[in-house]
GUVO-852096 format. One record per residue (C-alpha): x, y negated, z; residue number from 1; residue in three letters. Coordinates in steps of 0.25 Angstrom, whole numbers, plus 5000, padded with zeros to 4 digits. Layout:
! GUVO-852096
((X; Y; Z); NUM; "ALA") ...
This chain:
! GUVO-852096
((4550; 4956; 4936); 1; "MET") ((4538; 4964; 4931); 2; "LYS") ((4541; 4977; 4923); 3; "PHE") ((4531; 4987; 4917); 4; "PRO") ((4529; 4999; 4926); 5; "GLU") ((4530; 5009; 4915); 6; "ASN") ((4543; 5004; 4910); 7; "LEU") ((4548; 5004; 4924); 8; "PHE") ((4544; 5019; 4925); 9; "SER") ((4552; 5022; 4912); 10; "LYS") ((4564; 5016; 4918); 11; "LEU") ((4562; 5024; 4931); 12; "GLU") ((4561; 5037; 4923); 13; "ALA") ((4574; 5034; 4916); 14; "ARG") ((4581; 5032; 4930); 15; "LYS") ((4575; 5045; 4935); 16; "GLN") ((4580; 5053; 4923); 17; "ASN") ((4594; 5047; 4925); 18; "ASN") ((4592; 5041; 4911); 19; "ALA") ((4591; 5026; 4913); 20; "LEU") ((4599; 5018; 4903); 21; "ARG") ((4608; 5007; 4908); 22; "GLN") ((4618; 4998; 4902); 23; "LEU") ((4632; 5002; 4905); 24; "PRO") ((4643; 4993; 4910); 25; "THR") ((4656; 4991; 4902); 26; "SER") ((4668; 4997; 4908); 27; "GLY") ((4683; 5001; 4905); 28; "CYS") ((4680; 5016; 4903); 29; "LEU") ((4686; 5024; 4891); 30; "ILE") ((4676; 5023; 4880); 31; "ASP") ((4669; 5036; 4876); 32; "PHE") ((4655; 5030; 4875); 33; "ALA") ((4655; 5019; 4865); 34; "SER") ((4652; 5020; 4850); 35; "ASN") ((4665; 5012; 4846); 36; "ASP") ((4671; 5024; 4839); 37; "TYR") ((4683; 5017; 4833); 38; "ILE") ((4685; 5006; 4842); 39; "GLY") ((4680; 4995; 4833); 40; "PHE") ((4672; 4988; 4844); 41; "SER") ((4684; 4985; 4852); 42; "LYS") ((4693; 4981; 4840); 43; "SER") ((4699; 4967; 4842); 44; "SER") ((4703; 4968; 4827); 45; "ALA") ((4689; 4969; 4822); 46; "ILE") ((4685; 4958; 4832); 47; "PHE") ((4695; 4948; 4827); 48; "GLU") ((4694; 4952; 4812); 49; "ALA") ((4679; 4949; 4814); 50; "THR") ((4681; 4935; 4820); 51; "HIS") ((4692; 4932; 4809); 52; "GLN") ((4682; 4936; 4798); 53; "TYR") ((4671; 4926; 4804); 54; "LEU") ((4682; 4915; 4804); 55; "ILE") ((4687; 4918; 4790); 56; "ASP") ((4673; 4918; 4785); 57; "ASN") ((4669; 4906; 4793); 58; "LYS") ((4657; 4913; 4799); 59; "ILE") ((4654; 4906; 4812); 60; "THR") ((4639; 4910; 4814); 61; "ASN") ((4636; 4917; 4827); 62; "ASN") ((4623; 4923; 4823); 63; "GLY") ((4615; 4928; 4810); 64; "ALA") ((4604; 4917; 4813); 65; "THR") ((4593; 4926; 4808); 66; "GLY") ((4589; 4939; 4801); 67; "SER") ((4597; 4943; 4789); 68; "ARG") ((4585; 4940; 4780); 69; "LEU") ((4584; 4926; 4785); 70; "ILE") ((4597; 4919; 4789); 71; "SER") ((4606; 4930; 4795); 72; "GLY") ((4612; 4937; 4783); 73; "ASN") ((4626; 4930; 4783); 74; "HIS") ((4636; 4933; 4772); 75; "ASP") ((4644; 4942; 4781); 76; "LEU") ((4632; 4953; 4780); 77; "TYR") ((4634; 4955; 4765); 78; "LYS") ((4649; 4956; 4767); 79; "THR") ((4648; 4966; 4778); 80; "THR") ((4637; 4975; 4772); 81; "GLU") ((4645; 4976; 4759); 82; "ASP") ((4657; 4980; 4766); 83; "PHE") ((4649; 4991; 4774); 84; "ILE") ((4642; 4996; 4761); 85; "ALA") ((4655; 4997; 4754); 86; "ASN") ((4662; 5004; 4766); 87; "PHE") ((4651; 5014; 4767); 88; "HIS") ((4649; 5016; 4752); 89; "GLN") ((4635; 5012; 4753); 90; "SER") ((4627; 5003; 4743); 91; "GLU") ((4623; 4993; 4754); 92; "THR") ((4623; 4991; 4769); 93; "ALA") ((4614; 4983; 4777); 94; "LEU") ((4618; 4978; 4791); 95; "VAL") ((4608; 4979; 4803); 96; "PHE") ((4610; 4973; 4817); 97; "ASN") ((4612; 4987; 4823); 98; "SER") ((4611; 5002; 4820); 99; "GLY") ((4598; 5002; 4827); 100; "TYR") ((4592; 4991; 4818); 101; "ASP") ((4597; 4998; 4806); 102; "ALA") ((4590; 5011; 4810); 103; "ASN") ((4577; 5005; 4814); 104; "VAL") ((4577; 4996; 4802); 105; "GLY") ((4580; 5007; 4792); 106; "PHE") ((4570; 5018; 4798); 107; "PHE") ((4559; 5008; 4801); 108; "SER") ((4559; 5002; 4786); 109; "ALA") ((4564; 5013; 4776); 110; "VAL") ((4556; 5026; 4778); 111; "PRO") ((4542; 5023; 4774); 112; "GLN") ((4528; 5028; 4778); 113; "LYS") ((4528; 5041; 4769); 114; "GLU") ((4543; 5044; 4772); 115; "ASP") ((4549; 5054; 4781); 116; "VAL") ((4561; 5052; 4791); 117; "ILE") ((4568; 5064; 4795); 118; "LEU") ((4578; 5061; 4806); 119; "TYR") ((4588; 5069; 4815); 120; "ASP") ((4583; 5070; 4829); 121; "GLU") ((4595; 5064; 4835); 122; "LEU") ((4595; 5051; 4827); 123; "CYS") ((4598; 5038; 4834); 124; "HIS") ((4587; 5031; 4841); 125; "ALA") ((4588; 5019; 4831); 126; "SER") ((4584; 5029; 4820); 127; "ILE") ((4572; 5035; 4827); 128; "ARG") ((4567; 5021; 4831); 129; "ASP") ((4568; 5017; 4817); 130; "GLY") ((4560; 5029; 4813); 131; "ILE") ((4550; 5026; 4823); 132; "ARG") ((4547; 5013; 4816); 133; "LEU") ((4546; 5020; 4802); 134; "SER") ((4533; 5023; 4796); 135; "ASN") ((4539; 5036; 4790); 136; "ALA") ((4537; 5050; 4796); 137; "LYS") ((4549; 5055; 4804); 138; "SER") ((4554; 5068; 4809); 139; "TYR") ((4566; 5072; 4816); 140; "LYS") ((4575; 5084; 4812); 141; "PHE") ((4583; 5092; 4822); 142; "GLN") ((4597; 5087; 4824); 143; "HIS") ((4606; 5089; 4811); 144; "ASN") ((4597; 5100; 4807); 145; "ASP") ((4594; 5099; 4792); 146; "PHE") ((4586; 5111; 4792); 147; "GLU") ((4576; 5104; 4801); 148; "ASP") ((4577; 5092; 4792); 149; "LEU") ((4573; 5100; 4780); 150; "GLU") ((4562; 5107; 4788); 151; "ARG") ((4556; 5093; 4791); 152; "LEU") ((4557; 5089; 4777); 153; "ILE") ((4550; 5101; 4772); 154; "ASN") ((4540; 5100; 4783); 155; "PHE") ((4536; 5086; 4778); 156; "ASN") ((4534; 5091; 4764); 157; "GLY") ((4536; 5083; 4751); 158; "ASN") ((4539; 5068; 4754); 159; "PHE") ((4532; 5058; 4745); 160; "LYS") ((4541; 5047; 4751); 161; "LYS") ((4555; 5048; 4757); 162; "SER") ((4563; 5057; 4767); 163; "ILE") ((4573; 5050; 4776); 164; "TYR") ((4583; 5059; 4783); 165; "ILE") ((4590; 5052; 4795); 166; "VAL") ((4602; 5056; 4803); 167; "THR") ((4615; 5051; 4809); 168; "GLU") ((4629; 5055; 4804); 169; "SER") ((4634; 5055; 4818); 170; "VAL") ((4623; 5056; 4830); 171; "PHE") ((4625; 5046; 4841); 172; "SER") ((4622; 5056; 4852); 173; "MET") ((4628; 5069; 4847); 174; "ASP") ((4639; 5064; 4838); 175; "GLY") ((4636; 5075; 4828); 176; "ASP") ((4634; 5074; 4813); 177; "THR") ((4624; 5080; 4803); 178; "PRO") ((4629; 5088; 4791); 179; "ASN") ((4627; 5076; 4782); 180; "LEU") ((4629; 5083; 4769); 181; "GLU") ((4618; 5093; 4772); 182; "GLN") ((4609; 5082; 4776); 183; "LEU") ((4611; 5075; 4763); 184; "VAL") ((4608; 5088; 4756); 185; "ALA") ((4595; 5089; 4764); 186; "VAL") ((4592; 5075; 4760); 187; "SER") ((4594; 5076; 4746); 188; "GLU") ((4586; 5089; 4745); 189; "LYS") ((4574; 5082; 4750); 190; "TYR") ((4577; 5068; 4743); 191; "ASN") ((4578; 5062; 4757); 192; "GLY") ((4585; 5049; 4762); 193; "TYR") ((4596; 5051; 4771); 194; "LEU") ((4598; 5040; 4782); 195; "VAL") ((4611; 5042; 4791); 196; "ILE") ((4615; 5034; 4803); 197; "ASP") ((4630; 5033; 4804); 198; "GLU") ((4631; 5025; 4816); 199; "ALA") ((4641; 5034; 4823); 200; "HIS") ((4649; 5038; 4811); 201; "ALA") ((4653; 5024; 4806); 202; "LEU") ((4668; 5023; 4810); 203; "GLY") ((4669; 5037; 4814); 204; "VAL") ((4667; 5045; 4801); 205; "PHE") ((4670; 5042; 4786); 206; "GLY") ((4675; 5045; 4773); 207; "ASN") ((4690; 5049; 4775); 208; "PRO") ((4693; 5044; 4761); 209; "GLY") ((4688; 5030; 4764); 210; "ALA") ((4689; 5021; 4776); 211; "SER") ((4683; 5030; 4786); 212; "GLY") ((4672; 5027; 4796); 213; "GLY") ((4661; 5026; 4786); 214; "GLU") ((4653; 5037; 4792); 215; "GLY") ((4649; 5051; 4790); 216; "LEU") ((4641; 5049; 4777); 217; "ILE") ((4654; 5043; 4771); 218; "ALA") ((4663; 5054; 4777); 219; "GLU") ((4653; 5064; 4770); 220; "ASN") ((4653; 5056; 4757); 221; "GLN") ((4637; 5055; 4758); 222; "LEU") ((4635; 5040; 4756); 223; "GLN") ((4627; 5041; 4743); 224; "ASP") ((4618; 5052; 4750); 225; "LYS") ((4613; 5043; 4761); 226; "ILE") ((4601; 5034; 4760); 227; "PHE") ((4605; 5025; 4772); 228; "ALA") ((4616; 5025; 4782); 229; "ARG") ((4616; 5017; 4795); 230; "ILE") ((4629; 5012; 4800); 231; "MET") ((4630; 5006; 4814); 232; "THR") ((4641; 4997; 4818); 233; "PHE") ((4641; 4998; 4833); 234; "GLY") ((4648; 5011; 4834); 235; "LYS") ((4660; 5014; 4825); 236; "GLY") ((4661; 5000; 4819); 237; "LEU") ((4661; 4994; 4833); 238; "GLY") ((4652; 4982; 4831); 239; "CYS") ((4637; 4980; 4829); 240; "HIS") ((4626; 4982; 4818); 241; "GLY") ((4623; 4993; 4807); 242; "ALA") ((4621; 4994; 4792); 243; "ALA") ((4612; 5003; 4784); 244; "ILE") ((4619; 5008; 4771); 245; "LEU") ((4611; 5012; 4759); 246; "GLY") ((4606; 5007; 4745); 247; "SER") ((4604; 4993; 4741); 248; "VAL") ((4589; 4997; 4741); 249; "ALA") ((4589; 5001; 4755); 250; "LEU") ((4596; 4989; 4759); 251; "LYS") ((4586; 4980; 4752); 252; "ASP") ((4575; 4988; 4759); 253; "TYR") ((4581; 4987; 4773); 254; "LEU") ((4582; 4972; 4771); 255; "ILE") ((4568; 4971; 4768); 256; "ASN") ((4561; 4981; 4777); 257; "PHE") ((4571; 4984; 4789); 258; "ALA") ((4565; 4976; 4801); 259; "ARG") ((4577; 4977; 4810); 260; "SER") ((4585; 4971; 4798); 261; "PHE") ((4575; 4960; 4794); 262; "ILE") ((4570; 4955; 4808); 263; "TYR") ((4583; 4953; 4816); 264; "THR") ((4594; 4943; 4816); 265; "THR") ((4606; 4947; 4808); 266; "GLY") ((4620; 4951; 4814); 267; "LEU") ((4629; 4939; 4817); 268; "SER") ((4640; 4936; 4807); 269; "PRO") ((4650; 4941; 4818); 270; "HIS") ((4643; 4954; 4819); 271; "SER") ((4643; 4957; 4804); 272; "VAL") ((4658; 4952; 4803); 273; "ALA") ((4661; 4962; 4814); 274; "THR") ((4654; 4973; 4806); 275; "ILE") ((4662; 4969; 4793); 276; "LEU") ((4675; 4969; 4800); 277; "ILE") ((4673; 4982; 4808); 278; "ALA") ((4670; 4989; 4794); 279; "TYR") ((4683; 4983; 4788); 280; "GLN") ((4691; 4989; 4800); 281; "TYR") ((4683; 5002; 4798); 282; "LEU") ((4687; 5002; 4784); 283; "GLU") ((4702; 5000; 4787); 284; "ASN") ((4704; 5006; 4801); 285; "ASP") ((4705; 5022; 4800); 286; "LYS") ((4713; 5023; 4812); 287; "ILE") ((4702; 5022; 4822); 288; "ALA") ((4693; 5032; 4815); 289; "ILE") ((4705; 5042; 4814); 290; "GLN") ((4707; 5041; 4829); 291; "GLN") ((4693; 5043; 4832); 292; "LEU") ((4692; 5055; 4824); 293; "ARG") ((4705; 5061; 4831); 294; "LYS") ((4698; 5058; 4844); 295; "ASN") ((4685; 5065; 4840); 296; "ILE") ((4694; 5077; 4836); 297; "VAL") ((4701; 5076; 4849); 298; "HIS") ((4688; 5075; 4857); 299; "PHE") ((4682; 5088; 4851); 300; "ASN") ((4695; 5096; 4853); 301; "GLN") ((4696; 5092; 4868); 302; "GLN") ((4681; 5095; 4870); 303; "LYS") ((4684; 5109; 4864); 304; "ASN") ((4697; 5111; 4873); 305; "LEU") ((4689; 5107; 4885); 306; "LEU") ((4677; 5116; 4882); 307; "SER") ((4668; 5105; 4881); 308; "LEU") ((4663; 5108; 4867); 309; "LYS") ((4650; 5114; 4872); 310; "PRO") ((4646; 5101; 4878); 311; "LEU") ((4647; 5092; 4866); 312; "PHE") ((4639; 5090; 4854); 313; "VAL") ((4647; 5094; 4842); 314; "ARG") ((4653; 5081; 4836); 315; "SER") ((4664; 5076; 4827); 316; "LYS") ((4660; 5062; 4829); 317; "SER") ((4664; 5051; 4840); 318; "ALA") ((4652; 5055; 4848); 319; "ILE") ((4654; 5067; 4857); 320; "GLN") ((4642; 5071; 4866); 321; "CYS") ((4643; 5081; 4878); 322; "ALA") ((4629; 5086; 4881); 323; "ILE") ((4627; 5086; 4896); 324; "ILE") ((4612; 5088; 4899); 325; "PRO") ((4606; 5079; 4910); 326; "GLY") ((4606; 5064; 4912); 327; "ASN") ((4612; 5065; 4926); 328; "GLU") ((4623; 5075; 4923); 329; "LYS") ((4628; 5068; 4910); 330; "VAL") ((4627; 5054; 4917); 331; "LYS") ((4636; 5060; 4928); 332; "SER") ((4646; 5065; 4919); 333; "ILE") ((4647; 5052; 4911); 334; "ALA") ((4649; 5045; 4924); 335; "ALA") ((4660; 5054; 4928); 336; "GLN") ((4667; 5051; 4915); 337; "LEU") ((4665; 5036; 4916); 338; "GLN") ((4671; 5037; 4930); 339; "GLU") ((4683; 5043; 4924); 340; "ASN") ((4685; 5032; 4914); 341; "GLY") ((4677; 5037; 4902); 342; "PHE") ((4665; 5030; 4896); 343; "ASP") ((4656; 5042; 4892); 344; "VAL") ((4641; 5040; 4892); 345; "LYS") ((4630; 5049; 4895); 346; "ALA") ((4619; 5050; 4885); 347; "ILE") ((4606; 5053; 4893); 348; "LEU") ((4592; 5057; 4890); 349; "SER") ((4583; 5051; 4884); 350; "PRO") ((4594; 5046; 4875); 351; "THR") ((4597; 5060; 4871); 352; "VAL") ((4587; 5072; 4874); 353; "PRO") ((4586; 5077; 4888); 354; "GLU") ((4596; 5088; 4889); 355; "GLY") ((4605; 5082; 4879); 356; "GLN") ((4612; 5071; 4888); 357; "GLU") ((4626; 5069; 4885); 358; "ARG") ((4639; 5062; 4886); 359; "LEU") ((4642; 5054; 4873); 360; "ARG") ((4657; 5053; 4871); 361; "ILE") ((4661; 5043; 4860); 362; "CYS") ((4675; 5044; 4855); 363; "LEU") ((4683; 5033; 4849); 364; "HIS") ((4696; 5030; 4842); 365; "SER") ((4701; 5023; 4854); 366; "TYR") ((4699; 5035; 4864); 367; "ASN") ((4712; 5043; 4866); 368; "SER") ((4714; 5058; 4866); 369; "GLU") ((4717; 5057; 4881); 370; "VAL") ((4704; 5050; 4884); 371; "GLU") ((4696; 5060; 4876); 372; "ILE") ((4702; 5072; 4883); 373; "SER") ((4700; 5066; 4896); 374; "LYS") ((4686; 5063; 4895); 375; "VAL") ((4683; 5077; 4890); 376; "LEU") ((4691; 5083; 4902); 377; "GLU") ((4683; 5075; 4911); 378; "LEU") ((4670; 5079; 4905); 379; "LEU") ((4674; 5094; 4906); 380; "ARG") ((4676; 5091; 4921); 381; "ASN") ((4663; 5084; 4923); 382; "PHE") ((4653; 5094; 4915); 383; "VAL") 
């Protein structure tokens, strides 16, 4: 079939750079690749509880039937959004179909033409894509560097409109975290609006005095200092969708102006029920979170004992990255780990900058200490 020559050339260039993306096949390897940090995606209890909830509430619709502004706003949405808002100690929550939709919807709609967006250079593609759709000016600051952030604020002078400062509480490719209290101080100094993506913190970090799993903002008791939090459900919650947490006014604004919310069919009742039940389990199940934290500590201890620490980006999260420059080399090591039964993925350029290619090792509550030690011993032998 006919295919544009310029597109074919781009595919060929990817092949030549050993960077062509392909869909992986499923296998029976030990999971060190997925974002299912506390095992909720595999939970038969959550699956069965969701099914029972739908039966008990006589919900038999397979689909939403339309956008939420037309026919898709079934009652379960309000129940779920109220639960999420209460869980995260937020005024409101607005559910989107995915984390990508939430970020694109927020950044394309909220910052206005005279506003300025200052974002961490390692922010997720969904944030950057949303920023590209915005009419606001945007500048990136060096990773977790708040002196550079202040330099950009001062460089742009006195703002007549609003400053939006954007980062992630846990970065998806490095697994590290910013100093959130320092970031809040900078934001307050310049009367900025903080926007924090908590996709990889939900279910991993949280307020020790409460349920746990609420995210790093809650762990640092900064809920009232953040303009908007983006919670994504496809990682620690083990299902699908996302929510933007914020004020009543922000929710009303997004309903009226976020195009990725307005012009898409809503999630099915089954999807929303799964989100609700997963949150209820997160509120009550502290064992999985505690086991995950133990595994993170064990991983960091073992990489030190095996003299692997210099390879890794410093992280206390479930994401641990070993920098191994070169697409060919990092793919080769990942293949060797897979041949030995461990599902560890190579992250290649251009997904990460050239020279920053890496093995991204994701830890889970269901990984054993023996498995963690073994994968690190193999890595030491292969590098």
